[in-house]
Backbone as CSV, one residue per row, in Angstrom:
resi,resn,N_x,N_y,N_z,CA_x,CA_y,CA_z,C_x,C_y,C_z
1,MET,17.542,6.038,13.140,17.734,6.759,14.385,16.732,6.275,15.449
2,ARG,15.470,6.088,15.037,14.458,5.619,15.989,14.770,4.215,16.483
3,ALA,15.188,3.353,15.556,15.515,1.977,15.943,16.694,1.973,16.914
4,SER,17.665,2.801,16.695,18.818,2.887,17.578,18.396,3.340,18.971
5,GLN,17.502,4.308,19.038,17.008,4.774,20.338,16.175,3.694,21.020
6,ARG,15.340,2.994,20.243,14.540,1.889,20.781,15.460,0.815,21.358
7,ASP,16.511,0.478,20.620,17.453,-0.543,21.073,18.119,-0.128,22.389
8,ALA,18.549,1.129,22.456,19.208,1.636,23.667,18.235,1.660,24.849
9,ASP,17.017,2.100,24.611,16.013,2.157,25.682,15.670,0.758,26.190
10,THR,15.560,-0.189,25.279,15.241,-1.561,25.662,16.383,-2.159,26.484
11,ALA,17.617,-1.913,26.061,18.780,-2.407,26.807,18.819,-1.788,28.204
12,GLU,18.542,-0.519,28.298,18.539,0.159,29.600,17.464,-0.419,30.521
13,ALA,16.297,-0.687,29.974,15.206,-1.244,30.780,15.562,-2.631,31.313
14,PHE,16.257,-3.425,30.524,16.615,-4.779,30.939,17.683,-4.780,32.033
15,GLU,18.495,-3.753,32.083,19.570,-3.689,33.072,19.052,-3.852,34.502
16,ALA,17.828,-3.422,34.748,17.265,-3.525,36.093,17.122,-4.978,36.556
17,ILE,16.985,-5.922,35.623,16.814,-7.323,36.017,17.936,-8.232,35.526
18,ARG,18.851,-7.698,34.755,19.886,-8.543,34.147,20.643,-9.370,35.181
19,ALA,21.059,-8.766,36.274,21.849,-9.484,37.276,21.071,-10.637,37.904
20,GLY,19.769,-10.505,38.037,18.962,-11.548,38.661,18.193,-12.419,37.687
21,ALA,18.394,-12.218,36.398,17.597,-12.937,35.402,17.797,-14.449,35.470
22,ARG,19.028,-14.893,35.658,19.287,-16.338,35.732,18.581,-16.937,36.954
23,HIS,18.606,-16.232,38.059,17.918,-16.695,39.273,16.400,-16.753,39.046
24,LEU,15.859,-15.748,38.384,14.424,-15.743,38.079,14.038,-16.965,37.238
25,LEU,14.865,-17.285,36.250,14.580,-18.439,35.395,14.691,-19.752,36.168
26,THR,15.704,-19.874,36.988,15.874,-21.093,37.788,14.691,-21.283,38.728
27,THR,14.267,-20.201,39.356,13.113,-20.262,40.253,11.865,-20.681,39.494
28,ALA,11.630,-20.072,38.333,10.446,-20.417,37.535,10.489,-21.862,37.061
29,ASP,11.675,-22.352,36.675,11.803,-23.763,36.268,11.406,-24.684,37.418
30,THR,11.884,-24.379,38.623,11.570,-25.188,39.797,10.082,-25.119,40.120
31,GLN,9.542,-23.918,40.089,8.123,-23.751,40.375,7.269,-24.520,39.376
32,LEU,7.609,-24.407,38.104,6.833,-25.066,37.054,6.862,-26.585,37.230
33,ALA,8.003,-27.100,37.610,8.131,-28.548,37.795,7.282,-29.064,38.950
34,HIS,6.960,-28.210,39.912,6.192,-28.636,41.081,4.715,-28.260,41.029
35,LEU,4.315,-27.566,40.000,2.908,-27.191,39.883,2.062,-28.401,39.482
36,PRO,0.854,-28.499,40.012,-0.052,-29.546,39.532,-0.353,-29.319,38.046
37,THR,-0.509,-30.389,37.327,-0.711,-30.311,35.876,-1.866,-29.392,35.503
38,HIS,-2.937,-29.424,36.270,-4.109,-28.604,35.934,-3.829,-27.104,36.063
39,ALA,-2.779,-26.735,36.779,-2.469,-25.321,36.994,-1.451,-24.776,35.988
40,VAL,-0.959,-25.636,35.098,0.107,-25.252,34.168,-0.466,-24.819,32.820
41,GLN,0.004,-23.694,32.339,-0.316,-23.244,30.982,0.694,-23.902,30.036
42,ASN,0.231,-24.470,28.939,1.119,-25.171,28.004,2.244,-24.270,27.481
43,ARG,1.985,-23.004,27.346,2.969,-22.089,26.757,4.134,-21.766,27.689
44,TRP,3.986,-22.010,28.973,5.023,-21.610,29.926,6.352,-22.307,29.674
45,GLY,6.336,-23.573,29.384,7.585,-24.292,29.096,8.293,-23.698,27.898
46,TYR,7.524,-23.432,26.852,8.093,-22.800,25.652,8.666,-21.427,25.995
47,GLN,7.898,-20.633,26.741,8.336,-19.282,27.072,9.614,-19.296,27.911
48,LEU,9.700,-20.208,28.861,10.923,-20.301,29.652,12.106,-20.690,28.768
49,GLY,11.875,-21.563,27.805,12.938,-21.931,26.861,13.421,-20.733,26.061
50,VAL,12.482,-19.918,25.596,12.837,-18.708,24.854,13.652,-17.769,25.739
51,LEU,13.229,-17.615,26.991,13.935,-16.722,27.915,15.341,-17.236,28.230
52,HIS,15.488,-18.538,28.408,16.819,-19.111,28.642,17.736,-18.842,27.446
53,THR,17.244,-19.120,26.259,18.047,-18.904,25.053,18.415,-17.440,24.901
54,ALA,17.439,-16.567,25.111,17.691,-15.126,24.981,18.733,-14.663,26.000
55,LEU,18.640,-15.155,27.220,19.609,-14.750,28.239,21.005,-15.265,27.907
56,ASP,21.088,-16.489,27.427,22.395,-17.019,27.010,23.017,-16.129,25.937
57,ARG,22.218,-15.747,24.965,22.723,-14.890,23.879,23.082,-13.510,24.400
58,LEU,22.275,-12.958,25.286,22.574,-11.639,25.848,23.875,-11.665,26.643
59,GLU,24.101,-12.730,27.381,25.350,-12.842,28.128,26.544,-12.939,27.189
60,ALA,26.401,-13.710,26.110,27.485,-13.817,25.125,27.727,-12.473,24.442
61,LEU,26.660,-11.778,24.102,26.808,-10.467,23.470,27.412,-9.445,24.431
62,HIS,27.105,-9.560,25.707,27.706,-8.660,26.695,29.215,-8.882,26.764
63,GLU,29.635,-10.138,26.779,31.073,-10.448,26.776,31.733,-9.911,25.509
64,GLU,31.051,-10.063,24.398,31.564,-9.536,23.124,31.692,-8.013,23.191
65,TRP,30.693,-7.348,23.785,30.749,-5.889,23.925,31.942,-5.470,24.784
66,LEU,32.184,-6.197,25.866,33.325,-5.862,26.716,34.634,-5.958,25.944
67,ARG,34.767,-6.995,25.110,35.979,-7.125,24.278,36.050,-6.000,23.250
68,THR,34.926,-5.675,22.652,34.890,-4.587,21.668,35.277,-3.273,22.322
69,ARG,34.716,-3.007,23.473,35.007,-1.750,24.184,36.482,-1.660,24.547
70,GLU,37.053,-2.788,24.981,38.482,-2.812,25.306,39.345,-2.535,24.081
71,GLY,38.859,-2.928,22.917,39.620,-2.754,21.676,39.470,-1.379,21.032
72,LEU,38.598,-0.553,21.573,38.414,0.790,21.016,39.631,1.656,21.333
73,PRO,39.898,2.637,20.493,40.997,3.559,20.785,40.784,4.259,22.128
74,ALA,41.846,4.656,22.769,41.774,5.304,24.080,40.898,6.552,24.049
75,LYS,40.840,7.229,22.908,40.049,8.460,22.783,38.550,8.179,22.615
76,ALA,38.200,6.927,22.395,36.797,6.566,22.176,36.084,6.486,23.519
77,ARG,35.355,7.493,23.826,34.580,7.593,25.068,33.115,7.795,24.694
78,PRO,32.200,7.579,25.649,30.790,7.874,25.342,30.654,9.297,24.806
79,GLY,29.913,9.416,23.736,29.737,10.713,23.081,30.603,10.878,21.845
80,THR,31.576,9.988,21.675,32.398,10.036,20.454,31.807,9.063,19.439
81,PRO,31.948,9.358,18.151,31.379,8.466,17.135,31.877,7.023,17.241
82,ALA,33.160,6.824,17.512,33.694,5.464,17.578,32.995,4.658,18.674
83,PHE,32.847,5.245,19.842,32.195,4.557,20.962,30.704,4.399,20.703
84,ASP,30.054,5.493,20.340,28.601,5.464,20.162,28.172,4.530,19.039
85,ASP,28.943,4.481,17.962,28.614,3.570,16.853,28.764,2.109,17.283
86,ALA,29.838,1.816,18.017,30.042,0.443,18.497,28.937,0.049,19.474
87,LEU,28.563,0.966,20.338,27.496,0.680,21.298,26.155,0.489,20.586
88,ALA,25.895,1.300,19.583,24.652,1.159,18.811,24.599,-0.205,18.122
89,GLU,25.733,-0.660,17.604,25.783,-1.991,16.982,25.510,-3.075,18.026
90,HIS,26.082,-2.907,19.187,25.844,-3.868,20.278,24.357,-3.897,20.646
91,HIS,23.769,-2.731,20.828,22.343,-2.669,21.171,21.484,-3.308,20.084
92,ALA,21.839,-3.074,18.825,21.076,-3.661,17.715,21.165,-5.186,17.748
93,ALA,22.343,-5.709,18.070,22.515,-7.157,18.133,21.709,-7.751,19.289
94,CYS,21.549,-7.005,20.363,20.831,-7.478,21.555,19.321,-7.336,21.437
95,TRP,18.859,-6.454,20.597,17.463,-6.056,20.646,16.476,-7.215,20.538
96,SER,16.672,-8.135,19.622,15.671,-9.202,19.457,15.596,-10.085,20.704
97,TYR,16.714,-10.279,21.382,16.712,-11.079,22.610,16.059,-10.311,23.761
98,LEU,16.271,-9.014,23.774,15.599,-8.177,24.772,14.099,-8.145,24.505
99,ASP,13.738,-8.138,23.242,12.326,-8.191,22.874,11.697,-9.515,23.324
100,ASP,12.467,-10.596,23.239,11.974,-11.876,23.750,11.645,-11.768,25.233
101,TRP,12.505,-11.081,25.980,12.244,-10.896,27.410,11.016,-10.024,27.632
102,ALA,10.871,-8.992,26.830,9.697,-8.120,26.966,8.417,-8.879,26.629
103,THR,8.498,-9.771,25.663,7.322,-10.514,25.208,6.975,-11.678,26.135
104,HIS,7.982,-12.441,26.540,7.735,-13.681,27.284,8.024,-13.586,28.778
105,GLY,8.607,-12.498,29.217,8.967,-12.349,30.627,7.783,-12.429,31.568
106,LYS,6.609,-12.098,31.076,5.417,-12.156,31.925,5.137,-13.575,32.411
107,ALA,5.671,-14.567,31.720,5.470,-15.957,32.150,6.072,-16.189,33.531
108,LEU,7.145,-15.492,33.865,7.753,-15.629,35.195,6.760,-15.233,36.284
109,ARG,6.083,-14.134,36.079,5.086,-13.651,37.038,3.873,-14.584,37.070
110,GLU,3.463,-15.053,35.905,2.305,-15.944,35.834,2.571,-17.259,36.560
111,ILE,3.758,-17.815,36.384,4.115,-19.069,37.057,4.143,-18.849,38.563
112,ASN,4.753,-17.759,38.986,4.810,-17.460,40.415,3.405,-17.306,40.999
113,SER,2.538,-16.634,40.285,1.152,-16.475,40.755,0.440,-17.819,40.837
114,ALA,0.661,-18.673,39.848,0.027,-19.991,39.857,0.501,-20.814,41.051
115,VAL,1.779,-20.708,41.388,2.312,-21.436,42.538,1.671,-20.935,43.822
116,ARG,1.535,-19.651,43.939,0.947,-19.080,45.154,-0.519,-19.487,45.309
117,LYS,-1.210,-19.697,44.213,-2.625,-20.095,44.264,-2.802,-21.604,44.423
118,ALA,-1.803,-22.366,44.004,-1.926,-23.834,44.020,-1.870,-24.355,45.448
119,ARG,-2.612,-25.394,45.700,-2.559,-26.061,47.008,-1.528,-27.177,46.876
120,SER,-0.289,-26.807,47.161,0.791,-27.783,47.061,1.829,-27.475,48.136
121,PRO,2.711,-28.428,48.417,3.764,-28.170,49.397,4.626,-26.969,48.996
122,LEU,4.821,-26.762,47.709,5.633,-25.645,47.239,4.978,-24.319,47.595
123,ALA,3.662,-24.262,47.540,2.972,-23.013,47.870,3.230,-22.613,49.314
124,SER,3.231,-23.577,50.224,3.486,-23.226,51.622,4.929,-22.818,51.843
125,ILE,5.851,-23.389,51.090,7.263,-23.006,51.192,7.446,-21.564,50.747
126,LEU,6.698,-21.153,49.736,6.858,-19.817,49.180,6.048,-18.765,49.910
127,ALA,5.244,-19.168,50.887,4.471,-18.186,51.651,5.437,-17.346,52.476
128,PRO,5.108,-16.077,52.682,5.977,-15.235,53.507,6.170,-15.858,54.885
129,ALA,7.334,-15.666,55.466,7.673,-16.267,56.752,6.672,-15.897,57.836
130,SER,6.170,-14.673,57.844,5.214,-14.256,58.875,3.916,-15.058,58.779
131,VAL,3.502,-15.409,57.579,2.292,-16.208,57.391,2.534,-17.621,57.902
132,ARG,3.728,-18.181,57.620,4.036,-19.535,58.085,4.084,-19.574,59.604
133,ARG,4.678,-18.556,60.225,4.751,-18.518,61.696,3.358,-18.428,62.292
134,SER,2.497,-17.587,61.721,1.124,-17.449,62.229,0.366,-18.753,62.102
135,ALA,0.519,-19.429,60.983,-0.166,-20.696,60.758,0.347,-21.762,61.711
136,ALA,1.633,-21.726,62.037,2.221,-22.730,62.927,1.701,-22.559,64.359
137,ARG,1.417,-21.333,64.770,0.919,-21.082,66.121,-0.494,-21.570,66.322
138,LYS,-1.290,-21.685,65.281,-2.710,-22.048,65.384,-2.918,-23.495,65.616
């Protein structure tokens, strides 16, 4: 019962970023490629790989869930055993990939912070527009 609740809570927490997760990864890949070598943590490449794989699996599992939900009897609604059991199975299948995001997702923030601190052309591109305008006037 606890594991089922943990799985559901983890899935719910990920929903806030699921739609933008692919964009976050693409941005981090680009940022990492432009960072000076001295500013790169060796683990970031590995972590981004884990996040890409986890997202691919989560997307496949989401498609599988949609097919499963479509195949449920018409009477199977949230709160019924047929629906809730199928959803619990879906959450259980997703949990390890969601855990990967919980564990390695911080690399996205770390890479972004490193880019903002680095003295590179990419850092100036990522500066807020108001800062770029102020700098251009000087």
